N, C-alpha and C positions, 0 to 999 in steps of 0.2 A: 490646321495645315498638316498634313503628313513630313514628320521627319523621315528620310529613305536614306541618307548615308547612316552607315553603323555608329560610327563614330562621334555623328553628333548627336543620334540618341541615348549615347551613352553619358556625353558630356552633360546634357541637357537634363535628364536623370538623375545624376550624379549630381549637380551643381541645385535641382531645387532638393534633393536630403539633406547635403549639405546644407545649406541654408535653414531649412526648418529643423535640423540638430543645434543651429547656432543660437536659432528662434526661442526653441522648445528651451535649451539650458541657460539661456539669459533668464527665459522668463519664471523657469521652475527652480532656478541655483541648485539642480541637481549634480552633481560631481561625477557619478556613475557615466554619465551621456558625454563626458571630457574625450574618452576615447574613440568615442565615435566620431566626432566632431575633426580629432587630430586625423585619424585614419583616413576620413572621406575627403579631407581637405588636402590632405600628405598624397593620396593616390590617383585624385580625380582629374588631373593634367597629363600626368602621366601615361593612364593607363589608356585617355582616349587617345595619345598618341597611339600608344601603342597597337590599339584598334586600327588606326587611320593607318599605318607604316603595313599593320598585314592585309590588310584590302589592294593596298598598291604596290605590295612585292610578296603577296602569295608564292609558293612556290612547292615543287616536291619536297624539298627540304625544309623548308619554312612552317610547319605548321603548326595548329592549334597551339598541341601538346609542348613543342618544341618551347613557340614562344613563352608559356607557361612556366615550362623549366628554366628559361634565357632569365624573364624576367624576376620571380621566385628564387630561385634559388642562385643564380649569378647576382640575383641583388645582393641576397643576405650574405653569403660569400666575400663580395665585394667591400660590404662597409664592414665586413667582419676582419678580414684582411688588411683593411688602412685602419681602423681603430686600433690593433695591434702594433704595427708599423708604426702607425705619428705616435703612439702612446711611446717607441722604443727610440724612436730614430730623431722626430722634432723635436727644437727645442726653441723658444724668441728668438728671435737672431736676422741677421738680413739675407737670409739664403730659407725660412721658413717655409713662406710662400711655394718655393720653386720645390723643396723635400715634397712639399702635400700634393704638389702638382703631381709630381714623377710617382708617387705613390698610389694616390688615389687611381691614375690613368692605368699604372701597372696590374692592379690588383682586381682591374674590369677586363684588360685584354686578359688576362690569367683566365678567369670566369671563363671569357667568352668562349676561350679554348676549351674551357673542360667541360662546357657546355654545349659545343659545337663537335665535340670529339669524334663524334660518327655521323654526322652532316659532310656532303660531299666537298664542300669548302672550295666546289671553284666556280662560283659565280659571286661577282664582286656583289651584286645587289641583296642576294642572301647573306652576306656579310655586315651590309649599311643596315639591314633590316634587323637582324637578330645583333648586332653591338648596340643600335641603337635600344632595342629590348631590353640588353644588360644593363646600359647603361641609366635607362629613364627606371628601372627595378631599383638600381642603385637610390638617383635621387629622390621617390620613395621615403625608402628607409631612412634616408636622410634629413629628406623634411621632418619627417614624425616626431623625430629627437631635437631637430630646431623645434618645432614646434612644442612639444615636451616641455623647454626647457622653458622657452616663452613663456608659458602659462604662470612660472614661481617669478614676484618680485618681492620686495621686500615692504609691499604692504597687502602680502598676501595674492590668490590668483586673481590672474590678468585672465580672463575669455578678451577681452580687446585685442590685448599684445599677440594671443594666441593666435587670431582670425586675420590678425593684420600681415603677421611672420607669414600666413597660409598664403596669402593672396599676394604678399609679397612673389615669394620663392614658387608660387603656381605662375605665376605672370612672367619669370624669368626662364623658369624649368625647361620650355621648349629649344632655349640654345645653348644650355651647359651641358650637364654630364652624359645627357641622350644623343646629342648632338657630336658633342665628342668623339665620342665612343663607334659611331656611326662611322664615324673617315677613319679610327682606324679598325676598326672591323670590313668595311671596303676595302684596303687596301692587303689587309689578310688573308682575305677569299682569294683577291689578283692574285697575290702569291702562292696559292692552295694551301694554304693555313701554315705555311713555312715561314721562319722569323729569318725575313732578308731582312739587305740592308734598306730595301724604301719602309719596312715595314717598322724597322726600328727608328728609322727617320721619323717619320710619319708617328710614331710613338710619344719622339722627343716634342714634336710641333702641337701635340696636342697638348701634353705637361706646360709646355709655354702657354699656349691658350689657356688653360686652365690656373697657371699660375698667376696670369697679367690678369684673371677677372677677380680672384680674390683679392688681390692688390690693389685695385684699382682706386679704391677707396684710397690706401695711405699714397699711391701715386697723385691721385688729385689733390690730395692736401699737399703735399712738397709740390708742385707745378700751382697750386695760386700762393704759397707763401713765397718764391720764386719771384711770382709776377707783379704780388700784389704787397708781399711782407713790409712791415714799417721796421726800422732798426730795434726798437722797445722790442719788437714780438721776437728776431731770433736772440736780444740779450735775455729774453726770458727763457728762450729753447735751451740756450747753452749753461742753464744752471739746474736743467730740468723742471722749468715751470712748464704748466700749460697755459699759452697766454690768449687773453680775450680775444677775437674774432668782431670784424664788422659785418653789417648784414650785406652789404657788396661780398665781402670774401665766401659768404655762405652761399652766395648766391653761383660766385666763378666756380666754387669745386663744385655744388652741385651740377653746372654744365658740363664739367670736366668730368667729375664722376660719369653720368649718364652717356656723354660722348665715349667715352670711354669702350663700355659696356656695349655701345652699340657698333662700336669701331670693331671691336672684337668679335662679336658675333655677325658682322656682314663677311668678315674674313673666314673664319670656318664656314656658313654656308655655303660663299662661293668654291672654297675648295671642295665642300662635297657634293655642288654641283659638276667641278672638273672630275671629280672622281667615279660618279654617275657616270657621266656621258664619254669617259674613256672605258669602261665596264661595259656599257653598251656596243661601242665600237669593236671592242676585243671577242664581247656575246656571240655577235654577230660574224665576225672572223671565224671564229670555231666550227660554227654551223656548216 
């Protein structure tokens, strides 16, 4: 059967190549193939969504060349800027996740402004597409780093952990960086590229979604302890010990963790849908 949508062809071909790379690497134990596995697995889902976004949002200003620049240049500038700022500003604390959210959404927004500086910046859909492209570029390079780090364990190189990391991040990628920067990009282009109050409030909003996403595991642990914790567990926590947990508490934590991620994603998706709907009405009124 012929696969007509370009994004589907990209995904299927890329997925087959990635699986083949994993199988051959495992079969031959050839470490030279590890970069191939890392890059294919990290870029597959983000590139697929960029191809999909281009097919549904192409315009005079959203060209293949501009999207390529947004993905590569915007993504690299984003991860470099985030790495520098986080190394200077972020320390383990209760506000760590908030700082990470503020920093990473700021550098992605700055990267979007840079790569779109010669675009018209007057159509909301263009901002959504280019913003998503910058976000997916950021996600690709960040995922490659996580996958590379997962390779190294106390027992040597672990292809299994590398693959598990790439699969999990691939599944979650569509509702992460690309979605958050798409929201910010749509509002930015709706303001014709100016840093207006709605743009700044949107930046703070997506930064909050980002922070909640990153901290969802800690939030789920805290809620699980509040709901099911035993006095001896709290006593051990007070003296700095990590208490044992029951299977029931593990199940409660898992449900709360994934429920939080789903709720976070739904909020962002609805927000983006509202931005696109308002953008369509705005563009029609200008015609």
